[in-house]
N, C-alpha and C positions, 0 to 999 in steps of 0.2 A: 877579517875578511873570511867569509864562509863560501866554500865551493859547493854548489848545488849540482847534483847529478840527476839528469832526467832519465829515470829508469825505463820508461816506455821507449824512448829513443835508443837507449843502450841495448835493450832486448831486440828491437827491430834491426839494428845494425849487426848484432850477433847472429841473428837468423839469416840475414843476407850473406854474411861472411861464411857461415857454416854451409849454406847451400852452394855457394861458389866453390868452396873447398871440396865438397863431395863431387861436384861436376868435374873439377880439375883432376881429382883422383881417378875417376872413371876414364877420362880422356888419356891420362898417363898410363893406366893399366892397359887400355886397348892398344895404344901405340907401342908400348913395350912388348905386349903379346905378339903383335905383328912382327916386330924386330926379332924376337926370339925364334919365332917360327921360320922366318926367312933365313936366319943364321943357321938353324938346324937343317934346312934344306940345302943351303949353299956349302956349308962346312960340316958334314955329319960326324967326321972323325973328331974334329976339335970340339964339337958340341958334346959328344960322348965323354971326352976327357974332362971338360969343364963340369959336366953333369955328375961324373963319378966323384969329384972332389967335394961336392955339396953334402951337407948333413940331411937327415930325413925330412925335417919341416921345409927346408929350402927346396928339396927335390919335389915335394908335393906342390909347392907354389910354382916352380918352373914348369912342371908337367901340366898344371892347369893353365898356365899362361900360354904354353905351346899349343895346347888343344884349342884354347880360345882363338889364338892366332890362325890356326888351321881352319876353323869354322869361319872366321872373319875373312880369310883369303878365299875360301870357297864361295861365300855368299857375296862378298863385295869385290873380289879380285878381278883380274883381267879376263880370265877364262870362265866367267860365270854364265855366259849366254849359251843358248841352244841353237845358234845359227843367226837368224835374221833379227838381231837385237833383242832376243828373248832373254829373260832373266830366270835363273834357277832358284831365286830367292823363295818363291812360293812353293816350288817343288821341295826345297830343303825344309821349309816349315811344315809342309804336309808330311814329309817323311818322319820328322821328329815327333810329330803328334800321333802319327799312326803306329809308331813303335811303342807307345806307352800303353 
């Protein structure tokens, strides 16, 4: 009995799985960034203690995740509007691009 492997089907399935894993990684990164930012806002002393225990590469990752969470909260958070349902998303994008 010979087992035949369809390479085209295998490659297609691998592509689908890899795309789904990348999407999952982005969603997990964004959700953890938000949690880290909100934790640093709610418990700044505990955040500093935990941060000081980390080594240098871990500190860089946590700092970038906190910054991502801060931007995420500013753009998508509860206090994003300028009054009557306005959104500061476009103002934020404009500010970022004008500073370059």
